[in-house]
C-alpha positions as CSV (number, residue, x, y, z in Angstrom):
1,M,80.6,165.6,278.0
2,L,78.6,164.0,274.5
3,G,75.6,165.8,275.1
4,V,76.7,168.5,276.1
5,L,78.3,168.6,272.4
6,R,75.2,167.4,270.8
7,E,73.1,170.2,272.5
8,R,76.1,172.7,271.4
9,G,75.5,171.7,267.9
10,R,71.5,171.6,268.0
11,R,71.4,175.1,268.9
12,G,73.9,176.3,266.5
13,L,76.5,177.3,269.2
14,P,80.9,177.2,268.5
15,C,82.6,174.4,269.9
16,D,85.8,175.9,271.5
17,E,87.2,173.8,273.9
18,L,87.1,170.6,272.1
19,Y,91.0,169.6,272.4
20,R,90.6,169.6,276.4
21,Q,88.1,166.7,276.0
22,L,90.7,164.9,274.6
23,F,92.4,164.7,278.2
24,N,89.2,162.5,279.0
25,P,90.3,159.3,279.9
26,Q,86.2,157.8,280.2
27,L,86.6,158.8,276.4
28,Y,89.2,156.7,275.5
29,L,87.9,154.0,277.5
30,L,84.4,154.0,275.5
31,A,86.5,154.4,272.3
32,Y,88.2,151.1,273.0
33,G,85.2,149.4,273.9
34,R,84.0,150.2,270.5
35,I,87.2,149.8,268.1
36,Y,88.7,146.3,270.0
37,S,86.1,144.0,268.4
38,N,87.0,145.0,264.8
39,K,89.2,142.5,262.1
40,G,91.7,145.1,261.8
41,A,92.2,146.0,265.5
42,M,95.1,143.2,265.2
43,T,95.9,144.4,261.6
44,P,99.4,145.7,262.1
45,G,100.0,149.5,260.3
46,A,104.1,150.5,259.5
47,T,104.7,151.0,264.1
48,G,103.6,147.0,264.4
49,E,101.3,148.2,267.1
50,T,98.0,146.4,267.8
51,V,95.7,146.6,270.0
52,D,97.5,143.8,272.2
53,G,99.6,146.7,273.9
54,M,96.8,148.2,275.2
55,S,96.3,148.9,278.7
56,L,95.4,152.3,281.1
57,G,99.3,153.1,281.2
58,K,99.3,153.9,277.3
59,I,96.1,155.6,277.7
60,E,98.0,158.2,279.9
61,S,101.2,158.6,277.8
62,I,99.0,159.3,275.0
63,I,97.0,162.2,277.2
64,D,99.9,163.6,278.4
65,A,101.6,164.0,274.9
66,L,98.3,165.3,273.8
67,R,98.1,167.9,277.1
68,H,101.8,168.6,276.1
69,E,101.0,168.7,272.6
70,R,103.8,166.2,271.7
71,F,101.6,163.6,270.0
72,R,101.9,162.7,266.3
73,F,99.9,160.7,264.1
74,S,102.4,157.3,262.6
75,P,102.2,157.4,258.2
76,A,99.9,154.7,257.6
77,K,100.3,151.8,255.9
78,R,99.0,151.7,252.1
79,V,97.6,148.2,251.0
80,Y,95.5,147.8,248.1
81,I,91.9,146.0,248.0
82,P,90.1,145.0,244.7
83,K,87.3,146.9,243.4
84,R,84.3,145.4,241.1
85,N,85.4,146.9,238.0
86,G,89.3,145.1,238.6
87,M,90.5,148.1,239.5
88,Q,92.4,148.3,243.2
89,R,91.2,150.4,246.0
90,P,94.0,152.1,248.3
91,L,93.3,150.9,251.8
92,G,95.2,152.9,254.6
93,L,96.0,150.6,258.2
94,P,97.1,153.2,261.0
95,S,98.6,151.9,264.1
96,W,96.7,151.4,267.3
97,S,97.3,154.5,268.7
98,D,96.3,156.6,266.0
99,K,93.3,154.1,265.6
100,L,92.1,154.9,269.3
101,V,92.8,159.0,269.0
102,G,91.1,158.7,265.4
103,E,88.0,157.3,267.4
104,V,88.1,160.0,269.9
105,I,88.1,162.6,267.6
106,R,85.3,161.0,265.5
107,L,83.0,160.5,268.8
108,L,83.4,164.3,269.3
109,L,82.8,165.8,265.8
110,E,80.0,163.0,265.5
111,A,78.4,164.1,268.6
112,Y,78.6,168.0,268.1
113,Y,78.0,167.7,263.9
114,E,75.3,165.4,264.0
115,P,72.3,167.5,264.9
116,T,73.7,169.7,262.3
117,F,73.6,167.2,259.4
118,S,71.3,167.4,256.1
119,D,68.0,164.6,256.3
120,R,69.0,163.7,253.3
121,S,72.5,162.4,254.1
122,H,71.9,158.6,255.2
123,G,76.1,157.5,254.9
124,F,78.3,156.9,257.8
125,R,75.2,158.1,260.1
126,P,73.4,156.4,263.4
127,R,70.4,155.0,262.9
128,R,70.8,155.8,259.3
129,G,71.7,153.5,256.5
130,C,71.2,152.9,253.2
131,H,68.0,151.5,253.4
132,T,66.4,154.7,254.9
133,A,67.9,156.5,252.0
134,L,66.1,153.9,249.8
135,R,63.1,153.9,251.6
136,E,62.7,157.8,251.3
137,V,63.2,157.6,247.5
138,A,60.4,155.4,246.9
139,N,57.8,157.2,249.5
140,T,58.9,160.2,248.1
141,W,59.7,160.8,244.3
142,T,56.3,159.9,242.9
143,G,56.4,161.3,239.7
144,T,60.1,161.7,239.0
145,T,61.0,162.2,235.1
146,W,64.2,161.7,235.1
147,F,67.6,160.5,237.4
148,I,70.4,162.3,237.9
149,E,73.4,160.1,239.0
150,G,76.6,161.8,240.3
151,D,79.4,159.9,241.9
152,V,82.5,161.8,243.0
153,S,86.1,160.9,241.3
154,D,87.9,159.2,244.2
155,C,86.0,161.3,246.5
156,F,88.2,160.2,249.9
157,G,91.5,160.6,248.2
158,S,90.3,164.5,246.9
159,F,89.5,166.5,249.8
160,D,90.9,169.3,249.9
161,H,93.1,170.0,253.3
162,Q,92.3,173.7,253.7
163,V,88.6,173.1,252.6
164,M,88.3,170.9,254.6
165,L,90.3,172.9,257.5
166,S,88.3,175.9,256.6
167,A,84.7,173.8,257.0
168,L,85.9,173.0,260.6
169,A,86.9,176.0,261.5
170,E,83.5,177.9,260.8
171,K,82.0,176.5,263.8
172,V,84.8,174.4,265.8
173,H,87.2,177.8,267.4
174,D,89.8,175.6,268.8
175,N,93.4,176.0,267.2
176,R,94.4,173.4,269.1
177,F,92.4,170.8,268.1
178,L,92.5,172.0,264.2
179,R,96.6,171.5,264.3
180,L,96.2,168.0,265.6
181,L,93.8,167.0,262.4
182,R,95.9,168.7,260.5
183,N,98.3,166.9,261.4
184,M,96.7,163.6,261.3
185,F,95.5,164.7,257.6
186,E,99.6,165.5,256.4
187,A,100.8,162.3,258.0
188,G,101.4,160.6,254.7
189,Y,101.6,157.2,254.0
190,L,103.9,154.4,253.8
191,E,104.2,151.7,250.3
192,D,106.3,149.8,250.3
193,W,108.3,150.9,253.0
194,V,108.5,154.5,251.3
195,Y,107.2,157.6,253.0
196,N,104.7,159.5,250.2
197,A,103.0,162.3,251.9
198,T,99.2,163.0,251.4
199,L,99.1,166.2,249.5
200,S,94.9,166.2,249.9
201,G,92.0,163.7,251.3
202,V,91.8,161.4,253.8
203,P,93.0,158.1,254.4
204,Q,90.3,155.5,253.2
205,G,90.1,152.9,256.2
206,G,90.9,155.6,258.7
207,V,88.1,155.8,261.3
208,V,87.5,159.0,261.5
209,S,87.3,159.9,257.8
210,P,83.3,159.1,257.8
211,V,82.5,162.0,259.5
212,M,84.9,163.8,257.9
213,S,83.5,163.1,254.2
214,N,80.2,164.5,255.9
215,I,81.5,167.5,257.1
216,Y,83.1,168.3,254.1
217,L,80.0,167.0,251.3
218,H,77.7,169.4,254.1
219,R,78.3,172.1,252.0
220,L,76.8,170.2,248.9
221,D,74.4,169.5,250.9
222,E,73.2,173.1,251.8
223,F,73.8,173.9,247.8
224,V,71.5,171.2,246.9
225,E,68.6,172.2,249.2
226,T,69.6,176.1,249.4
227,V,70.0,177.2,246.2
228,L,68.8,174.0,243.6
229,I,65.9,172.3,244.7
230,P,64.2,175.8,246.2
231,E,64.8,177.5,242.2
232,Y,63.7,174.1,240.3
233,T,60.9,173.1,242.6
234,R,57.6,175.0,241.9
235,G,53.8,174.4,242.0
236,R,51.4,172.9,244.0
237,I,50.1,170.7,241.3
238,R,49.9,170.0,237.4
239,K,47.5,171.9,235.3
240,Q,44.7,169.8,234.2
241,N,45.6,168.5,230.5
242,T,43.0,169.7,228.7
243,E,42.4,166.8,226.1
244,Y,41.8,165.0,229.2
245,A,39.2,166.9,230.8
246,R,37.9,167.3,227.1
247,V,37.1,163.4,227.0
248,R,36.2,162.8,230.7
249,A,33.3,165.8,229.9
250,A,32.2,163.6,226.9
251,S,32.0,161.0,229.2
252,E,30.1,162.4,231.8
253,R,27.8,163.5,228.7
254,A,27.4,160.2,227.7
255,R,26.5,158.9,230.8
256,K,24.0,161.0,231.8
257,R,22.0,160.4,228.5
258,G,22.4,157.1,228.9
259,D,24.7,156.3,226.5
260,H,27.1,153.1,229.0
261,V,28.6,151.8,225.6
262,T,29.7,155.5,224.6
263,A,30.6,156.1,228.1
264,R,32.5,153.1,228.5
265,E,34.6,154.0,225.3
266,F,35.7,157.3,226.9
267,R,36.7,155.7,230.5
268,K,38.7,153.4,228.2
269,R,40.3,156.2,226.7
270,L,40.9,158.6,229.8
271,R,43.4,155.6,231.3
272,G,45.7,156.0,228.5
273,M,45.7,160.0,229.2
274,P,47.4,162.1,231.8
275,S,45.1,163.8,233.9
276,G,47.7,166.5,234.1
277,D,49.7,168.6,231.8
278,P,52.6,166.7,231.0
279,R,54.5,170.0,229.6
280,D,53.3,172.4,232.4
281,P,56.0,175.3,232.7
282,G,54.3,176.0,236.1
283,F,55.1,172.6,237.8
284,R,58.7,171.5,238.6
285,R,59.9,169.3,241.4
286,L,63.5,168.5,242.6
287,H,64.2,165.7,245.1
288,Y,68.1,164.8,246.1
289,I,69.5,161.9,248.5
290,R,72.9,161.4,249.7
291,Y,74.4,158.5,250.5
292,A,78.5,159.1,251.3
293,D,79.6,160.3,247.9
294,D,77.1,158.7,246.2
295,T,74.3,161.2,245.6
296,L,71.3,160.8,243.4
297,L,68.5,163.7,242.1
298,G,65.2,163.4,241.0
299,F,63.5,165.6,238.8
300,A,60.2,166.4,237.2
301,G,61.1,168.4,234.3
302,P,62.6,168.9,230.5
303,K,65.7,167.5,230.1
304,A,67.4,170.4,229.0
305,E,66.7,171.5,232.8
306,A,67.8,168.0,234.0
307,D,71.5,168.5,232.0
308,E,71.5,172.5,233.8
309,I,71.3,170.7,237.0
310,K,74.2,168.6,236.5
311,Q,76.0,171.5,234.9
312,R,75.6,173.5,237.9
313,L,76.2,170.4,240.7
314,A,79.7,169.6,239.0
315,E,81.0,173.3,239.0
316,F,79.9,173.7,242.8
317,L,81.7,170.6,243.5
318,R,84.7,172.1,240.9
319,D,84.9,175.5,242.2
320,D,83.5,174.8,246.1
321,L,85.2,171.5,247.2
322,K,87.5,170.8,244.4
323,L,86.2,167.8,243.7
324,E,85.5,166.5,240.3
325,L,82.0,164.3,238.8
326,S,82.5,160.7,237.8
327,E,81.8,161.4,234.1
328,S,81.6,158.0,233.4
329,K,79.6,157.8,236.1
330,T,77.1,160.5,236.1
331,L,74.1,159.9,234.1
332,I,70.6,161.6,233.4
333,T,68.7,158.6,233.0
334,H,64.7,158.8,231.9
335,A,63.0,157.2,234.9
336,R,60.0,155.2,233.3
337,T,62.5,153.9,230.0
338,E,65.3,152.9,232.0
339,A,66.5,151.7,235.7
340,A,69.1,154.1,237.9
341,R,71.7,152.6,240.4
342,F,72.0,153.7,243.6
343,L,73.1,151.9,246.2
344,G,73.2,148.4,244.4
345,Y,69.4,148.7,243.5
346,E,67.8,149.8,240.1
347,I,65.7,152.2,240.4
348,I,62.7,152.5,238.2
349,V,59.0,154.7,237.8
350,L,56.5,152.4,236.9
351,H,53.8,152.8,234.2
352,N,51.0,150.9,233.4
353,D,47.3,152.5,232.5
354,R,46.0,148.7,233.2
355,K,46.7,148.8,237.2
356,V,43.3,150.8,238.6
357,T,43.0,150.5,242.1
358,R,39.4,152.2,243.7
359,G,38.8,153.4,240.0
360,R,42.4,155.1,239.9
361,R,45.2,153.9,237.9
362,S,47.6,153.2,241.2
363,A,51.1,152.5,239.4
364,N,51.9,155.5,237.2
365,G,54.3,157.4,238.8
366,V,55.3,154.8,241.6
367,V,59.1,154.6,242.0
368,S,60.2,150.8,242.3
369,L,63.4,149.0,243.8
370,R,64.4,145.8,242.4
371,V,67.4,143.9,242.5
372,P,69.7,144.2,239.2
373,T,70.5,141.0,237.4
374,T,73.9,141.6,238.1
375,V,73.9,141.2,241.1
376,I,72.6,138.3,241.3
377,K,75.4,136.8,238.9
378,A,78.0,138.5,240.8
379,K,76.4,137.1,244.4
380,S,76.4,133.6,242.6
381,A,80.0,133.4,241.1
382,P,81.5,132.2,244.1
383,Y,79.5,129.2,244.3
384,L,79.6,128.7,240.9
385,T,82.4,126.2,238.7
386,R,81.9,126.7,235.2
387,G,78.9,127.7,235.8
388,Q,77.6,125.1,237.9
389,P,77.2,125.1,241.4
390,E,79.9,123.1,243.3
391,R,81.4,122.7,246.6
392,R,83.4,124.6,248.7
393,P,87.1,122.6,249.4
394,Q,87.5,125.4,252.4
395,L,84.8,124.2,254.6
396,I,84.6,120.6,254.2
397,K,86.3,120.5,257.7
398,E,83.9,121.8,259.4
399,D,81.0,120.3,261.6
400,D,77.6,120.0,259.3
401,R,75.8,122.7,261.4
402,S,79.0,125.1,261.0
403,I,78.6,124.5,257.3
404,V,75.2,124.9,257.0
405,S,74.8,127.8,259.4
406,T,77.5,129.6,257.0
407,Y,75.2,129.2,253.8
408,G,72.5,130.6,255.4
409,A,74.4,133.9,257.3
410,E,75.4,134.4,254.0
411,Y,72.4,134.2,252.2
412,R,70.3,135.5,254.6
413,G,72.8,138.9,254.5
414,I,72.1,139.2,251.1
415,V,68.3,138.8,251.2
416,Q,67.9,140.6,253.8
417,Y,69.9,144.2,252.0
418,Y,67.6,143.3,248.8
419,L,64.1,143.1,251.2
420,L,63.4,146.2,249.7
421,A,63.0,145.2,245.7
422,G,59.7,144.4,244.6
423,N,61.2,141.8,242.5
424,V,63.0,140.1,245.3
425,D,61.7,137.1,243.9
426,R,64.5,137.3,241.6
427,L,66.8,136.2,244.6
428,Y,65.0,132.5,244.0
429,R,68.0,131.7,241.5
430,L,70.8,132.8,243.9
431,H,68.8,130.0,246.5
432,W,69.1,127.3,243.6
433,V,73.1,128.2,243.5
434,M,73.9,128.3,246.8
435,E,71.5,125.2,248.6
436,T,73.2,123.2,245.6
437,S,76.6,123.8,246.4
438,L,75.9,123.2,250.3
439,L,74.7,119.9,249.4
440,K,77.6,119.2,247.2
441,T,79.4,120.4,249.7
442,L,78.3,117.6,252.7
443,A,78.5,115.2,250.0
444,N,81.5,115.5,249.4
445,K,82.7,115.5,253.0
446,H,80.8,112.2,254.1
447,R,81.0,110.6,250.5
448,S,78.1,110.3,249.7
449,S,75.6,111.9,247.3
450,V,73.6,115.2,246.6
451,S,69.6,113.6,247.1
452,K,71.1,111.8,250.0
453,M,71.8,115.1,251.9
454,A,68.4,116.6,251.1
455,R,66.8,113.7,252.5
456,K,69.1,113.9,255.7
457,Y,68.4,117.4,256.1
458,K,65.5,119.0,255.2
459,A,63.3,120.3,257.9
460,T,59.8,121.8,257.9
461,I,60.0,124.6,260.5
462,D,57.5,127.0,262.3
463,T,58.0,130.8,261.9
464,P,56.0,133.8,262.2
465,H,55.0,133.4,258.9
466,G,53.7,129.7,259.0
467,L,55.9,126.8,258.0
468,R,58.7,126.6,256.1
469,K,61.0,123.6,254.3
470,C,64.6,124.0,255.1
471,L,68.1,122.3,255.5
472,E,69.0,122.2,258.9
473,A,71.8,120.4,261.3
474,S,71.2,119.9,264.7
475,V,74.0,119.1,267.3
476,E,72.6,116.8,270.1
477,R,74.0,118.2,273.5
478,S,73.3,116.5,277.2
479,G,69.8,118.0,278.3
480,R,69.7,119.9,275.0
């Protein structure tokens, strides 16, 4: 059935019998297989229900309630989790039955809408993620002059229910399914066991919220792709810089008459000049990428037009989607002199006239991804005490192999995410901090010294990239 929905979405056909698919027990078994192992499956919501009570009988009772339109979503239990800026983010904890039905709804909506989403949207989508978005920026945004960083204020909590339902109703011609979604949006939440109505937004933490956000923000993608990009993209190549052409012609004349010293001086001057006219009014380029509610636009053109693009983007969000851009996070950044922040990376455009490959300046205009210094500080902080690496008492009761593997998994997770960066060697500071913290933890466990632990656990292993030194702890087992 999901394949049929996917094909209808790909062909742009409306979906008019979506509610009936909620009567299929196989979809609930598929949904159960996807979410039962999540950590949140054992976290009780407002009703106290968890995955422990799961059975085929429960699936049958849910389907029966849906068939007679008696199923109602319970209010989510609201908790708060800390944000990096010191503030707190609200998180909704739905009951297990609501999670299960929400996952089935997510499967249906994702199957139908996924083929219709923009290629420039990378958040909460299969086979897409942060790295695919960052690679697209690095590979295709060459020559960008300005970065326009966009961030929607309280995006998930600000979605207008009427706008959301109207966006769904454009393709989902099934009133029963739309009523079920309205019931889910308006289920409310419990905070300190006091009921509060949800007048806008989707619950952050709900399984269906990610696909809903993509459906809602797809209108933004369409606006940028069909209105802004065609309007602010023109010209095939820049006009040639007249001064560059004059100096190059003088260099050729000097070379032909045998004056190689003068020709060499002219060529040196050429490497410090742009070959194209940077103020060519007939050349503009606008690029766009979105991950969830974080958007980034790259523009090659004057700053006045970059300001105009930002203003039009804010107006569309406010007038059509009832959303507001965060003034503190929506910035216009000069690509060569400042770094834009996107998905935890710094993004900058390189300019180096001395980097010459095959007679051409190979670095100019190239987009570079970098690890921010703030990331090194933030990731090192859990392993530091008063600025120095320190042991982790909570791991001392674990066996040596578990301690080493815990540190290794944490370090690999950080490094694998930042492997796209051109300055990934900056993570060496984090490597030293974590390695020293590991050795101090082992030394504290065995009442020994850091140097003795380093000698005991040091190893050289063979990898596909050659021999590498590391810290290794092994457990001897019979026959292995």
